C-alpha positions as CSV (number, residue, x, y, z in Angstrom):
1,M,130.3,-2.9,-79.7
2,S,132.8,-4.2,-82.3
3,P,136.2,-2.5,-82.7
4,A,135.2,-1.2,-86.1
5,S,132.0,0.4,-84.5
6,I,134.1,2.0,-81.7
7,K,136.5,3.5,-84.2
8,R,133.7,4.8,-86.3
9,S,132.0,6.4,-83.3
10,V,135.3,8.0,-82.1
11,M,136.0,9.3,-85.6
12,T,132.5,10.8,-86.0
13,A,132.7,12.5,-82.6
14,F,136.2,13.8,-83.5
15,I,135.0,15.3,-86.8
16,K,132.0,16.9,-85.1
17,R,134.0,18.5,-82.4
18,A,137.1,19.5,-84.3
19,R,137.9,23.1,-85.0
20,F,139.6,23.5,-88.3
21,S,142.0,26.3,-89.2
22,G,140.8,26.1,-92.7
23,F,143.8,24.4,-94.2
24,G,142.2,21.0,-94.1
25,L,143.0,18.4,-91.4
26,A,144.8,15.2,-92.4
27,I,143.5,12.4,-90.3
28,C,143.8,8.7,-90.3
29,L,140.7,6.6,-90.7
30,A,141.8,3.2,-89.2
31,A,140.0,0.2,-90.6
32,L,137.1,2.4,-91.5
33,L,138.3,2.7,-95.0
34,S,141.0,0.0,-95.3
35,G,139.0,-2.8,-93.7
36,G,142.2,-3.9,-91.9
37,S,144.7,-2.7,-89.4
38,A,146.5,-0.4,-91.9
39,F,145.8,3.3,-91.8
40,A,144.3,4.9,-94.8
41,K,145.0,8.6,-94.9
42,I,142.3,11.1,-96.1
43,I,142.1,14.8,-95.9
44,V,138.9,16.1,-94.2
45,V,137.7,19.7,-94.8
46,P,134.4,21.2,-93.5
47,K,132.0,22.8,-95.9
48,W,133.2,26.3,-96.7
49,G,136.6,25.5,-95.2
50,R,139.9,25.5,-97.0
51,F,141.5,22.5,-98.7
52,E,145.2,22.8,-99.5
53,Q,147.5,20.4,-101.3
54,S,151.2,20.9,-102.1
55,F,153.2,19.5,-105.0
56,K,156.9,19.3,-105.6
57,S,157.9,20.4,-109.0
58,G,160.3,18.3,-111.0
59,I,161.9,21.4,-112.5
60,D,163.4,24.4,-110.8
61,Y,162.2,27.4,-112.8
62,Q,164.2,30.7,-113.0
63,Y,160.9,32.6,-113.5
64,P,158.1,30.4,-112.0
65,L,155.3,32.9,-112.7
66,Q,156.3,33.3,-116.3
67,Q,157.5,29.7,-117.2
68,C,154.8,27.6,-115.6
69,T,151.1,27.6,-115.1
70,L,149.4,25.1,-112.8
71,R,145.6,24.5,-113.0
72,V,143.6,22.2,-110.8
73,T,140.1,21.0,-111.6
74,F,138.0,20.0,-108.6
75,T,134.9,17.7,-109.1
76,S,132.1,17.9,-106.5
77,P,130.2,14.9,-105.2
78,G,127.4,15.9,-107.6
79,G,129.7,16.0,-110.6
80,E,130.1,19.8,-111.1
81,T,133.6,21.0,-111.9
82,N,135.5,24.1,-110.8
83,T,139.0,24.9,-112.1
84,V,141.4,27.1,-110.0
85,F,145.0,28.1,-110.4
86,G,147.8,26.8,-108.3
87,F,150.7,29.0,-107.1
88,W,154.4,28.9,-106.6
89,D,155.5,29.0,-102.9
90,G,159.3,29.0,-103.1
91,D,162.0,26.6,-104.2
92,K,160.1,23.7,-106.0
93,T,156.9,23.9,-104.0
94,W,153.6,24.6,-105.6
95,R,150.3,24.7,-103.9
96,V,146.6,24.8,-104.6
97,R,143.8,26.0,-102.3
98,F,140.1,25.4,-102.7
99,S,136.9,26.0,-100.7
100,P,134.3,23.2,-101.1
101,D,130.6,24.0,-100.9
102,Q,129.1,20.5,-100.8
103,P,129.6,17.7,-98.2
104,G,130.9,14.5,-99.7
105,R,133.9,13.2,-101.6
106,W,135.7,15.6,-103.9
107,T,138.4,14.7,-106.4
108,Y,141.0,16.9,-108.2
109,H,143.2,16.6,-111.3
110,T,146.1,18.8,-112.1
111,S,147.1,20.3,-115.5
112,C,150.5,21.9,-116.0
113,S,151.4,24.1,-118.9
114,D,154.9,22.4,-119.0
115,L,153.9,18.9,-119.9
116,A,157.5,17.8,-119.2
117,N,157.0,18.5,-115.5
118,Q,155.4,15.2,-114.5
119,R,155.3,16.0,-110.9
120,L,152.9,18.9,-111.5
121,N,151.0,17.5,-114.5
122,D,148.3,14.8,-114.4
123,Q,148.3,14.5,-110.6
124,T,145.1,13.3,-108.9
125,G,143.7,13.1,-105.4
126,D,140.6,13.5,-103.3
127,F,139.3,14.7,-99.9
128,L,136.2,14.4,-97.8
129,C,134.0,17.5,-97.1
130,T,132.1,17.3,-93.9
131,A,129.2,19.4,-92.6
132,V,129.7,22.9,-91.4
133,I,132.2,23.2,-88.5
134,G,133.3,26.3,-86.6
135,D,131.6,29.3,-85.0
136,S,133.0,32.2,-87.1
137,R,130.7,34.2,-89.3
138,F,132.1,32.6,-92.4
139,A,132.3,29.0,-91.0
140,Q,128.6,29.2,-90.1
141,H,127.2,31.0,-93.1
142,G,129.7,30.7,-95.9
143,P,131.4,33.1,-98.3
144,V,130.0,36.5,-99.3
145,R,128.1,36.9,-102.6
146,L,125.5,39.3,-104.2
147,T,121.8,39.0,-103.2
148,R,119.4,37.8,-105.9
149,D,118.5,41.4,-106.8
150,R,122.2,42.4,-106.9
151,R,121.7,45.4,-104.6
152,Q,123.3,44.1,-101.4
153,F,125.5,41.3,-100.1
154,E,124.7,38.0,-98.4
155,H,126.4,34.8,-97.2
156,A,126.1,31.6,-99.2
157,D,123.3,30.4,-96.9
158,G,121.3,33.6,-97.5
159,T,122.2,35.4,-94.3
160,P,122.5,39.2,-94.9
161,F,126.0,40.6,-94.9
162,F,126.3,44.4,-94.2
163,W,129.6,45.8,-95.5
164,M,131.1,47.9,-92.7
165,A,134.8,48.0,-93.7
166,D,137.7,49.5,-91.9
167,V,140.3,51.1,-94.3
168,A,143.7,49.7,-93.2
169,W,145.7,50.1,-96.3
170,N,149.2,49.4,-94.9
171,A,148.2,47.6,-91.7
172,P,148.5,43.9,-92.7
173,R,151.9,44.4,-94.3
174,L,153.4,46.4,-91.5
175,S,151.9,44.8,-88.4
176,T,153.4,42.0,-86.4
177,P,151.2,38.9,-85.8
178,R,150.7,39.9,-82.2
179,D,149.6,43.4,-83.1
180,W,147.4,42.1,-85.8
181,I,145.5,40.0,-83.3
182,T,144.9,43.1,-81.3
183,Y,143.6,44.9,-84.4
184,T,141.3,42.2,-85.6
185,Q,139.8,41.5,-82.2
186,T,139.2,45.2,-81.6
187,R,137.6,45.9,-84.9
188,A,135.4,42.8,-84.7
189,G,134.3,43.9,-81.2
190,E,133.3,47.3,-82.8
191,H,131.0,45.4,-85.2
192,F,133.1,46.0,-88.3
193,S,132.6,43.2,-90.9
194,A,135.4,43.8,-93.4
195,V,139.0,45.2,-93.7
196,Q,140.2,47.0,-96.8
197,W,144.0,46.7,-97.4
198,A,146.6,47.0,-100.1
199,A,148.6,43.9,-101.0
200,A,151.1,45.8,-103.2
201,P,153.2,47.7,-103.9
202,G,155.2,48.4,-100.7
203,N,157.4,46.6,-98.2
204,D,156.4,44.5,-95.2
205,V,157.4,44.7,-91.6
206,E,160.7,42.9,-92.5
207,N,161.3,45.4,-95.3
208,R,160.6,42.8,-98.0
209,P,158.8,43.9,-101.2
210,A,156.0,42.0,-102.7
211,F,157.8,41.8,-106.0
212,T,160.9,43.1,-107.8
213,G,161.6,43.7,-111.5
214,Q,159.4,45.0,-114.3
215,S,159.6,43.0,-117.5
216,H,159.9,39.7,-115.6
217,I,158.6,40.2,-112.0
218,A,159.9,38.0,-109.2
219,I,157.8,37.6,-106.1
220,D,159.0,36.9,-102.6
221,P,157.0,34.0,-101.2
222,R,157.9,35.0,-97.6
223,Y,156.1,38.3,-98.1
224,F,152.9,36.4,-99.1
225,R,153.2,33.7,-96.5
226,D,153.1,36.3,-93.7
227,L,149.9,37.8,-95.3
228,D,148.3,34.3,-95.4
229,G,148.3,34.4,-91.6
230,K,146.9,37.9,-91.5
231,I,144.0,37.0,-93.8
232,D,143.3,33.9,-91.7
233,M,143.1,36.1,-88.5
234,M,140.7,38.4,-90.2
235,N,138.4,35.6,-91.3
236,R,138.6,34.0,-87.8
237,A,137.4,37.3,-86.3
238,G,134.5,37.4,-88.8
239,L,136.1,40.1,-91.0
240,L,136.0,39.9,-94.8
241,S,139.4,40.5,-96.2
242,V,139.0,43.1,-99.0
243,I,142.2,43.0,-101.0
244,A,143.4,45.7,-103.3
245,P,146.0,43.8,-105.4
246,L,147.6,47.1,-106.6
247,W,146.8,50.3,-104.8
248,G,148.5,53.7,-104.6
249,D,150.8,55.8,-106.8
250,N,154.0,53.8,-106.4
251,G,155.7,53.7,-109.8
252,S,156.6,50.1,-109.5
253,A,153.0,49.1,-109.9
254,A,151.8,51.9,-112.3
255,N,154.6,51.1,-114.8
256,L,154.2,47.3,-114.8
257,P,153.6,45.8,-118.3
258,E,150.1,44.5,-118.6
259,D,151.2,40.9,-118.8
260,Q,153.2,41.2,-115.6
261,M,150.4,42.9,-113.8
262,K,148.1,40.1,-114.9
263,L,150.5,37.5,-113.5
264,L,150.7,39.3,-110.2
265,V,147.0,39.7,-109.7
266,R,146.4,36.0,-110.8
267,Y,149.0,35.0,-108.2
268,M,147.1,36.7,-105.5
269,T,143.8,35.3,-106.5
270,A,145.3,31.8,-106.7
271,R,146.9,32.2,-103.3
272,W,143.9,33.8,-101.5
273,G,140.9,33.0,-103.5
274,A,139.9,30.1,-101.1
275,Y,139.8,32.5,-98.1
276,D,136.8,34.8,-97.3
277,V,137.9,37.7,-99.5
278,A,136.7,40.4,-101.9
279,W,138.8,42.1,-104.6
280,L,139.1,45.9,-104.9
281,L,140.4,47.0,-108.2
282,T,141.3,50.6,-108.8
283,V,141.4,52.0,-112.4
284,D,142.3,55.6,-111.7
285,D,145.5,55.5,-113.7
286,G,143.7,56.2,-116.9
287,R,144.3,52.7,-118.3
288,S,140.9,51.2,-118.0
289,E,141.4,49.1,-121.2
290,R,144.1,47.0,-119.6
291,W,141.9,46.4,-116.5
292,L,139.1,45.3,-118.8
293,R,141.4,42.7,-120.3
294,I,142.9,41.6,-117.0
295,G,139.5,41.4,-115.3
296,R,138.0,39.3,-118.1
297,Q,141.0,36.9,-118.1
298,I,141.2,36.4,-114.3
299,F,137.6,36.7,-113.2
300,G,135.6,36.1,-116.3
301,D,133.8,32.7,-116.8
302,T,134.9,31.4,-113.4
303,H,133.5,31.4,-109.9
304,H,135.2,34.1,-107.8
305,A,134.8,36.2,-104.7
306,P,133.1,39.6,-105.1
307,V,135.0,42.1,-107.3
308,I,134.5,45.8,-106.5
309,L,135.7,48.2,-109.2
310,F,136.8,51.7,-108.1
311,P,137.5,54.4,-110.7
312,G,139.2,56.8,-108.2
313,A,138.2,59.7,-105.9
314,L,135.5,62.0,-107.3
315,A,135.3,59.9,-110.5
316,S,132.2,58.4,-112.1
317,S,133.6,56.5,-115.1
318,F,131.7,53.3,-114.5
319,G,130.3,53.1,-118.0
320,E,133.1,51.0,-119.6
321,F,132.5,48.4,-116.9
322,Q,128.7,48.5,-116.6
323,N,128.2,45.4,-118.7
324,E,131.1,43.4,-117.4
325,D,129.6,40.4,-115.7
326,W,132.8,39.8,-113.6
327,V,132.3,43.2,-111.9
328,D,130.1,42.6,-108.8
329,A,130.0,46.1,-107.3
330,F,131.2,49.7,-107.8
331,G,133.2,51.8,-105.4
332,F,133.2,55.6,-105.0
333,G,134.7,58.0,-102.5
334,L,135.9,61.5,-101.7
335,G,139.2,60.7,-100.1
336,Q,140.4,63.6,-98.1
337,N,138.3,66.1,-100.1
338,V,135.6,67.5,-97.8
339,N,135.1,71.0,-99.2
340,N,131.8,72.2,-100.7
341,D,132.7,71.1,-104.2
342,S,133.4,67.5,-103.2
343,L,130.3,67.3,-101.0
344,E,128.2,68.7,-103.8
345,W,129.6,65.9,-106.0
346,L,128.5,63.4,-103.4
347,V,125.0,64.6,-102.6
348,S,124.0,66.1,-106.0
349,G,126.3,64.4,-108.5
350,P,126.2,61.3,-110.6
351,L,125.5,58.9,-107.8
352,Q,121.8,60.0,-107.8
353,H,121.4,58.3,-111.1
354,L,124.2,55.8,-111.6
355,W,122.8,53.3,-109.1
356,T,119.6,53.0,-111.3
357,N,121.6,51.7,-114.3
358,A,121.2,48.1,-115.3
359,P,122.5,45.6,-114.5
360,A,122.0,46.4,-110.8
361,R,125.1,46.5,-108.5
362,P,125.9,47.7,-105.0
363,F,127.6,51.1,-104.7
364,I,129.9,51.5,-101.7
365,N,132.0,54.4,-100.5
366,V,135.3,52.6,-100.3
367,L,137.5,55.8,-100.1
368,P,136.1,57.7,-97.1
369,P,138.0,60.6,-95.5
370,L,140.4,59.2,-92.8
371,E,139.6,60.5,-89.4
372,N,142.3,62.6,-87.8
373,G,144.0,63.0,-91.2
374,F,144.5,66.3,-92.9
375,T,142.0,67.5,-95.6
376,A,143.2,67.6,-99.2
377,Q,142.7,71.4,-99.2
378,G,144.7,72.5,-96.2
379,Q,145.8,71.7,-92.6
380,D,142.4,71.1,-91.1
381,R,141.9,67.7,-89.5
382,I,139.1,65.3,-90.6
383,T,136.8,65.0,-87.6
384,A,134.3,62.3,-86.5
385,D,131.5,64.7,-87.7
386,D,133.0,64.5,-91.2
387,T,133.3,60.7,-91.3
388,R,129.9,60.2,-89.8
389,R,128.0,62.5,-92.1
390,I,129.7,61.3,-95.2
391,A,128.9,57.7,-94.2
392,W,125.2,58.4,-93.7
393,W,124.9,60.3,-96.9
394,S,126.7,57.5,-98.8
395,L,124.3,54.9,-97.5
396,L,121.1,56.7,-98.2
397,L,122.0,58.1,-101.7
398,T,122.2,54.5,-103.0
399,P,120.6,51.2,-101.9
400,P,122.4,50.7,-98.6
401,A,124.8,47.7,-99.2
402,G,127.5,49.1,-96.8
403,V,130.1,51.8,-96.3
404,S,133.7,52.1,-95.3
405,Y,135.4,54.0,-92.5
406,G,139.0,54.8,-91.9
407,A,141.4,56.4,-89.3
408,Q,144.6,58.0,-90.6
409,D,147.0,56.4,-88.2
410,V,145.5,52.9,-88.6
411,A,145.5,53.1,-92.4
412,T,149.2,54.1,-92.4
413,W,150.0,51.9,-89.4
414,N,151.7,54.7,-87.4
415,T,153.9,53.0,-84.8
416,A,155.0,56.2,-83.0
417,K,154.3,56.0,-79.3
418,Q,151.8,58.1,-77.5
419,S,151.3,57.5,-73.7
420,K,153.3,54.3,-74.0
421,M,151.0,53.0,-76.7
422,P,151.5,53.0,-80.5
423,T,149.4,55.7,-82.3
424,W,147.7,53.1,-84.5
425,Q,146.3,51.3,-81.4
426,L,145.0,54.5,-79.8
427,S,143.4,55.4,-83.1
428,L,141.3,52.3,-83.0
429,F,139.1,54.0,-80.5
430,L,138.5,57.4,-82.2
431,P,134.9,58.6,-81.9
432,G,134.1,58.1,-85.6
433,A,134.8,54.3,-85.3
434,R,132.5,54.0,-82.3
435,Q,129.8,55.9,-84.2
436,M,129.9,53.4,-87.0
437,T,128.3,50.8,-84.7
438,N,125.1,52.9,-84.7
439,I,125.0,52.5,-88.5
440,V,125.5,48.7,-88.2
441,A,122.8,48.4,-85.6
442,L,120.3,50.0,-88.0
443,F,121.3,48.7,-91.4
444,K,122.0,45.1,-90.6
445,T,118.3,44.5,-89.9
446,D,116.1,42.9,-92.5
447,D,113.8,46.0,-92.5
448,C,116.6,48.1,-94.2
449,Q,117.4,45.6,-96.9
450,G,114.8,47.1,-99.2
451,L,115.6,50.8,-98.8
452,R,115.9,52.9,-102.0
453,P,116.8,56.6,-102.3
454,A,113.7,58.8,-102.0
455,P,114.8,62.4,-102.7
456,N,111.3,63.4,-103.6
457,A,110.1,62.7,-100.1
458,I,111.7,65.9,-98.9
459,V,109.5,69.1,-99.3
460,N,112.3,71.7,-99.2
461,Q,115.9,70.5,-99.8
462,P,118.4,72.9,-98.1
463,G,121.2,71.0,-99.7
464,H,120.6,72.6,-103.1
465,D,122.1,75.8,-101.6
466,A,124.5,74.3,-99.1
467,P,125.7,70.7,-99.6
468,R,126.6,70.3,-95.9
469,R,122.8,70.7,-95.1
470,Y,121.7,68.0,-97.6
471,I,118.9,65.9,-96.2
472,A,119.1,62.3,-97.5
473,S,116.0,60.1,-97.4
474,A,115.4,56.5,-98.4
475,R,112.3,54.3,-98.1
476,T,111.3,50.7,-98.9
477,E,109.3,49.9,-102.0
478,S,106.5,48.6,-99.8
479,R,106.6,52.0,-98.1
480,D,106.6,50.5,-94.6
481,L,109.8,52.2,-93.6
482,I,111.5,55.5,-94.4
483,V,114.9,56.6,-93.0
484,T,116.0,60.3,-93.3
485,Y,119.3,61.8,-92.3
486,V,119.2,65.5,-91.2
487,P,122.8,66.9,-90.9
488,E,122.1,70.4,-89.5
489,D,118.6,71.8,-89.8
490,R,116.5,71.9,-86.6
491,E,113.4,71.0,-88.5
492,F,112.3,69.8,-92.0
493,E,109.3,68.6,-93.9
494,L,108.3,65.3,-95.5
495,Y,105.4,64.8,-97.8
496,V,102.6,63.0,-96.0
497,D,102.2,60.5,-98.9
498,A,105.8,59.4,-98.3
499,L,105.1,58.2,-94.8
500,P,104.1,54.6,-94.0
501,P,100.5,53.9,-92.9
502,A,99.9,54.4,-89.1
503,P,103.5,55.8,-88.8
504,N,105.6,55.0,-85.7
505,I,108.1,57.9,-85.6
506,Q,111.5,57.9,-83.8
507,W,114.7,59.9,-83.8
508,L,118.1,58.2,-83.7
509,N,121.1,60.1,-82.4
510,P,123.9,59.0,-84.8
511,R,126.5,60.2,-82.3
512,T,125.4,58.2,-79.3
513,G,123.0,55.6,-80.7
514,R,120.2,56.7,-78.3
515,K,116.6,57.0,-79.5
516,N,114.2,59.8,-78.8
517,A,110.5,60.1,-79.2
518,A,109.4,62.3,-82.1
519,V,106.7,64.8,-82.5
520,A,105.2,65.9,-85.8
521,V,102.9,68.7,-87.1
522,V,100.8,67.1,-89.8
523,G,99.2,69.2,-92.4
524,M,97.1,68.3,-95.5
525,R,100.1,67.5,-97.7
526,T,103.2,67.8,-95.5
527,C,104.5,66.8,-92.2
528,Q,106.8,69.1,-90.2
529,L,109.3,67.4,-87.9
530,P,111.6,69.3,-85.4
531,T,114.8,67.5,-84.3
532,P,115.2,66.9,-80.5
533,D,118.3,69.0,-80.3
534,A,121.1,70.6,-82.2
535,G,123.4,68.4,-84.4
536,D,122.7,65.7,-86.9
537,W,119.8,63.3,-86.4
538,V,118.2,60.3,-88.2
539,L,114.5,60.0,-88.5
540,I,113.1,56.5,-88.6
541,V,109.5,56.1,-89.5
542,K,108.0,52.6,-89.5
543,S,104.5,51.4,-90.3
544,G,102.5,50.7,-87.2
545,K,100.3,48.1,-88.9
């Protein structure tokens, strides 16, 4: 074998076996490209990996976000183009990140708003995209997107993605890298698929703020570099990073001028858009018009990760955004409101009809009550029963794309010690979190992808008088599967014509995950079904044909 053949074989084996962190691996292809003894350097990135290139600015800007805009256009091996923003990373350093979706040679070309900055403007380069490498969920199947019918999520290769998110608002900012490894590995082991968190406002574990100022904001790149690593850990563990760019009632965010808010959100999308992320935008500040403008400018007419729009707890003001193409999904939630009024809003309110509006979108409860936190109405604690029941209702009242769960001391990242362990770590194992695995086990199956709410399948609805007793039912359009959640009643009735042919009936205990055989008393028009025992139960009826 010739030296050139040996080098080619070694390089091929190296590329196949390499495990990329996502940043792109600079390797030297000796003689393979140069034809001689000199080394020609080329960056190699796997499909759906992350390419990164840094640039040194020729100008030191006082206000980098306001004074300079860097755009980079990537051209695929097939000739398609995709333009993304670059971002400032401290001193004179600017970076661009991009995730390729086609194997082959990619090229890029930069464009700087400051034409005098020759080190940022009109720069070119290329990289080689290889086949898929890595064993994480995203490395194997690609980023998350909407399904063709726009009711659920899937990966780029068509593999279903069921949204089971953990609400961890402060956790990435306040955790140490070591603690974050513990968190991500634990939640991944509990079959969570996503993490919701707030990027700003607030300080990090080093007491650094994301930004300072109002009329001309200044960001701290160190704050964002630490979060780079946290997002990478989430993705490695198979967790979608669901980023709320601005979340909470901190005045430093609410009072930002619109142009500065846009710059901050654009900075985050430029910095993290090449990771496996989704964007959670809250518009509960009564200023939906500015979010319409910001969303159109940042996400409109460009390829982007899923955008979930959330109008606030107990709100249903989706109408202004219904026809915005850049909005991929809608979020809803009760927060810590678990009284009769809020439960009635959930089970009998606008959700019953909103999900049928066109164009279709997933509806996800992104603001669940936080287990072990206090209710909004008093000093009662939120229990696993509360979180579990609201999760099941949320899934069956709309086409089930996913749901979010949260524990109070994880979301706030409570570091106070209990039994020599921090409270946040103990809270990872609350019963509500364990019970979410029973939801995942059922809804991640292909059978459940086609479920649609079927309130008319219930003969007598006790929830009309008492929302806590609301029986939620959903069935597939082909009528080969119906799933019904019974929160309290010891028996209920379904219409016979709602059942699949040759029905196979089974009870699922949502507290333990165990399944029980079911018995039914079948009449001419209705079918009476007693639950196996007290407590909430899930009836699963499949076609036996």
